[in-house]
C-alpha positions in Angstrom: -69.1 -31.6 54.6 -66.6 -33.0 51.9 -67.2 -29.9 49.8 -65.9 -27.6 52.8 -62.9 -29.9 53.2 -61.7 -29.4 49.6 -62.4 -25.6 50.0 -60.2 -25.6 52.7 -57.5 -27.6 50.9 -57.3 -25.3 47.9 -57.0 -22.1 50.0 -54.1 -23.6 52.3 -52.5 -24.6 49.2 -52.9 -21.1 47.7 -51.6 -19.2 50.9 -48.4 -21.8 50.9 -47.8 -21.0 47.2 -48.1 -17.2 48.0 -45.7 -17.6 51.0 -42.9 -19.3 49.0 -43.0 -16.5 46.5 -43.2 -13.4 48.7 -40.8 -14.6 51.3 -38.2 -16.4 49.3 -36.4 -15.5 46.2 -37.1 -17.5 43.5 -35.2 -15.5 40.8 -32.3 -17.9 40.6 -34.0 -21.0 40.7 -32.8 -23.6 38.3 -35.4 -26.0 36.6 -34.5 -29.6 37.0 -32.4 -30.6 34.0 -34.2 -33.4 31.4 -31.7 -36.4 31.6 -30.1 -36.9 28.4 -29.4 -40.5 26.4 -27.0 -42.0 24.1 -26.9 -45.4 22.1 -25.2 -46.7 19.3 -25.8 -49.5 16.6 -23.8 -52.1 18.4 -24.1 -54.4 15.5 -21.1 -56.6 17.0 -23.4 -57.4 19.8 -25.3 -59.5 17.3 -22.8 -61.0 15.0 -18.9 -60.6 16.3 -16.7 -62.1 18.9 -16.4 -61.1 22.3 -13.5 -58.6 21.9 -15.1 -56.7 19.4 -18.2 -56.6 21.3 -16.8 -55.4 24.3 -15.1 -52.7 22.7 -18.3 -51.4 21.1 -20.2 -51.7 24.6 -17.7 -50.1 27.0 -16.8 -47.4 24.4 -20.5 -46.5 24.2 -20.6 -46.5 28.1 -17.4 -44.5 28.2 -18.6 -41.7 25.6 -21.9 -41.4 27.5 -20.1 -40.4 30.6 -17.8 -37.9 28.6 -20.9 -36.5 27.0 -22.8 -36.4 30.4 -25.4 -38.7 29.0 -26.9 -41.8 30.3 -25.8 -45.1 27.8 -29.2 -47.0 26.8 -30.3 -49.7 24.5 -33.7 -49.8 22.9 -36.0 -52.3 23.9 -37.6 -51.7 20.2 -34.4 -53.5 18.5 -35.7 -57.0 19.6 -32.4 -58.9 18.3 -30.0 -56.6 19.9 -31.8 -56.5 23.4 -31.9 -60.2 23.1 -28.1 -60.5 22.5 -27.3 -57.7 24.6 -29.0 -59.8 27.7 -27.6 -62.9 26.7 -24.0 -61.9 25.8 -23.4 -59.0 28.1 -26.0 -59.7 31.1 -25.1 -63.1 31.4 -21.4 -63.0 31.6 -20.8 -59.5 32.7 -23.7 -58.2 35.1 -22.0 -55.4 36.3 -21.4 -53.9 33.0 -25.1 -54.6 32.0 -26.4 -52.7 34.9 -24.2 -49.5 33.4 -27.2 -49.3 30.7 -30.9 -48.4 30.7 -33.0 -50.4 28.7 -35.9 -47.9 27.2 -38.5 -48.4 24.8 -37.9 -45.1 22.5 -39.6 -44.5 19.1 -37.1 -44.2 16.7 -38.4 -40.8 15.4 -37.5 -39.4 18.7 -34.0 -40.6 18.5 -31.5 -38.0 16.8 -28.9 -40.1 14.6 -25.3 -38.3 14.5 -22.3 -39.7 12.2 -19.4 -40.5 14.7 -17.2 -43.2 14.1 -15.2 -43.9 10.8 -12.4 -46.2 10.9 -12.4 -49.2 13.3 -9.6 -48.0 15.4 -9.2 -44.4 15.2 -10.7 -42.5 17.9 -13.6 -39.6 17.0 -13.2 -37.2 19.8 -16.6 -36.8 21.6 -16.3 -33.3 22.3 -18.0 -32.9 18.7 -21.3 -34.3 20.1 -21.2 -33.0 23.6 -23.3 -29.9 23.2 -26.0 -31.6 21.2 -29.3 -30.8 23.4 -31.6 -33.5 21.6 -32.8 -36.0 24.5 -31.9 -39.1 22.9 -28.9 -39.5 20.3 -27.7 -42.4 18.6 -24.3 -42.4 17.1 -23.7 -43.8 13.8 -20.3 -46.2 13.3 -19.0 -49.3 14.4 -16.0 -50.9 16.1 -15.0 -47.9 18.5 -11.7 -49.7 19.1 -9.8 -47.0 21.1 -8.8 -47.5 24.7 -9.2 -43.5 24.9 -13.3 -43.8 24.9 -13.0 -45.4 28.2 -9.6 -45.2 29.7 -10.7 -42.4 32.1 -12.9 -45.0 33.9 -10.4 -47.7 33.4 -10.8 -49.0 37.3 -14.5 -49.0 36.8 -14.3 -50.9 33.3 -11.9 -53.6 35.4 -14.7 -54.0 37.9 -17.4 -54.3 35.3 -15.4 -57.0 33.2 -14.7 -59.1 36.2 -15.6 -62.6 35.4 -17.8 -64.6 37.7 -16.3 -66.6 40.7 -16.9 -70.0 38.5 -14.5 -68.9 35.9 -11.8 -68.1 38.5 -12.3 -71.6 39.8 -11.9 -73.0 36.4 -8.6 -71.0 35.8 -7.4 -72.3 39.2 -7.6 -75.6 38.2 -5.5 -75.4 35.3 -2.7 -74.9 37.9 -3.1 -77.7 40.6 0.0 -77.3 42.3 0.9 -74.3 44.4 4.5 -74.0 43.1 2.7 -73.5 39.9 0.3 -70.7 41.0 3.5 -68.8 42.6 5.7 -68.9 39.3 6.2 -65.5 37.4 4.1 -66.2 34.2 4.5 -64.9 30.7 1.1 -65.4 29.0 1.2 -65.8 25.1 -2.2 -65.2 23.2 -2.1 -67.0 20.1 -5.0 -66.2 17.3 -5.1 -68.3 14.1 -8.5 -69.6 12.6 -10.1 -67.1 10.4 -7.1 -64.7 10.8 -5.3 -67.3 8.7 -7.6 -67.1 5.8 -9.3 -64.2 5.8 -6.8 -61.9 4.1 -7.2 -59.1 6.3 -5.9 -60.1 9.7 -2.4 -61.2 10.3 -2.5 -64.4 12.4 0.2 -65.6 14.9 3.5 -66.2 13.3 5.4 -68.9 14.9 8.9 -67.7 14.1 8.2 -64.4 15.7 6.5 -65.7 18.9 9.3 -68.3 19.4 11.9 -65.3 19.1 9.8 -62.9 21.2 9.5 -65.6 24.1 13.3 -66.0 23.9 13.8 -62.1 24.2 11.3 -62.0 27.3 12.6 -65.0 29.1 16.1 -63.2 28.9 14.3 -60.0 30.0 13.2 -61.2 33.1 15.5 -64.0 33.9 17.8 -62.1 36.2 14.7 -61.4 38.5 12.8 -64.5 38.4 15.3 -67.1 37.2 14.1 -70.6 37.6 10.8 -69.5 38.7 9.3 -68.7 35.4 6.5 -70.3 33.4 5.2 -69.8 29.7 1.4 -70.1 29.2 -0.3 -70.2 25.8 -3.9 -69.0 25.4 -6.0 -68.9 22.2 -8.0 -70.7 19.8 -5.6 -73.5 18.1 -4.2 -75.7 20.7 -2.4 -78.0 18.1 -0.5 -74.9 17.0 0.2 -74.0 20.6 1.6 -77.3 21.4 3.9 -77.4 18.5 5.3 -74.0 20.0 5.8 -75.8 23.4 7.9 -78.4 21.6 10.7 -75.7 20.6 11.0 -74.3 23.9 13.6 -75.8 26.5 14.1 -75.8 30.2 11.2 -73.6 31.1 7.8 -74.9 32.3 4.9 -74.3 29.8 1.4 -75.0 29.6 -1.4 -74.8 27.2 -4.8 -73.5 28.2 -7.6 -75.7 26.8 -9.7 -73.8 24.3 -12.9 -73.0 26.3 -15.1 -70.1 27.4 -13.4 -66.5 26.7 -14.4 -65.7 30.3 -12.0 -68.3 31.5 -9.1 -66.7 29.7 -10.0 -63.5 31.2 -9.9 -64.8 34.5 -6.7 -66.5 34.2 -5.2 -63.3 32.8 -6.4 -61.3 35.4 -5.3 -63.4 38.2 -2.1 -64.9 37.1 -0.4 -63.2 34.0 2.5 -61.0 35.0 3.6 -60.5 31.3 1.2 -60.5 28.3 2.3 -61.1 24.8 -0.1 -60.1 21.9 1.3 -62.0 18.8 -1.6 -61.1 16.4 -1.4 -57.3 16.8 -5.2 -56.5 15.7 -6.7 -59.4 17.8 -9.4 -57.5 19.9 -9.6 -60.3 22.2 -5.8 -60.5 22.7 -6.1 -56.5 23.5 -8.7 -57.3 26.2 -6.4 -60.2 27.8 -3.9 -57.7 28.2 -5.7 -54.7 29.2 -7.7 -56.6 31.9 -4.5 -58.3 33.0 -2.9 -58.8 36.5 -2.8 -55.5 38.0 1.0 -53.8 37.7 2.1 -56.6 34.8 3.4 -55.2 31.2 1.9 -55.9 27.9 4.1 -56.7 24.7 2.7 -56.8 20.8 4.1 -57.2 17.8 4.5 -54.3 15.6 1.5 -54.5 13.2 3.4 -52.7 10.4 5.5 -55.7 10.0 2.9 -58.2 9.7 1.0 -57.2 6.5 -2.0 -56.9 8.6 -4.3 -54.6 6.9 -6.2 -53.4 10.0 -3.1 -51.1 9.9 -4.7 -48.9 7.5 -7.6 -48.1 9.6 -5.9 -47.5 12.7 -4.0 -44.8 14.5 -1.6 -46.8 16.7 -1.7 -44.3 19.3 -5.2 -44.8 19.9 -5.3 -48.5 19.7 -2.5 -49.5 22.1 -2.2 -47.9 25.3 1.1 -45.4 25.9 2.4 -48.2 28.3 2.5 -51.1 26.1 5.6 -52.3 24.5 5.9 -52.6 20.8 8.3 -55.5 19.7 10.4 -55.6 16.4 12.1 -58.1 14.4 15.6 -57.1 13.3 16.4 -58.0 9.9 20.1 -58.0 10.4 19.9 -61.3 12.6 16.3 -62.0 12.9 16.1 -61.2 16.6 13.3 -59.6 18.5 13.6 -56.7 20.9 11.8 -53.6 22.3 11.4 -51.1 19.4 
């Protein structure tokens, strides 16, 4: 009996297939396309600060979308996958969800030279037509907003800090009138920038002059309702700056988790001033700050910062950001 059921099933299947090919035009049927995947070395996930790390990860996601691929991280790379889960998965779970974790043999991955200098965009059009299923772009840093600016609103959501960080940010402004003030947020970057002979650290003279310019710039509209906020990695330096500022409220945020600074900037910073022009964390504070705000930065060519020689400024600084220049005649700072 079971034998006859099998025979009947085979006959019915044969008739169904015949019916499809006789009565339907199959000449234009398109086979299901095989998904294509993109990954990168992502060395900053293992051994660099959060600003560098976010550039590589977000850029990879943006390049994947531009090239019609799915961003993935190879689970065969044990150190990378562990740090990716810890640094991205724990702090930015929505960004983490944008990547597939796949186990792919290295011999099945096509490695393609891609990024040269840190801060010069290599256009993805050069790799868009590669047909290999798994591609690994070689290079590092990927520090150009042009890799992901087409999905900026998505990026803002993926990098939104957890609620606990916003609660801590709120605690820095315990009074309602503090929360309501117009805030100029100044990012300070010292530490290794002051000694590595590569980057230019925050300069106190420029910072004070730039703040005087910004206060005057916004004074007409926000007179007596302004606050200066210092964020960074050198509280002593920041507090010394505060002593040089008169007749305006100032606060220094305590050095803490970078996610807290990102939360504060996103919620409260009406203006962001980047005083170390190659600081990638300062860059993200500006890019992810309060919607509708303005971002200012020191002209990198005036600072002696050697990253300038690895940078196309139009690839690193968004077009709507405002460059500040120091005028030798009187030492004043103004828009370039």
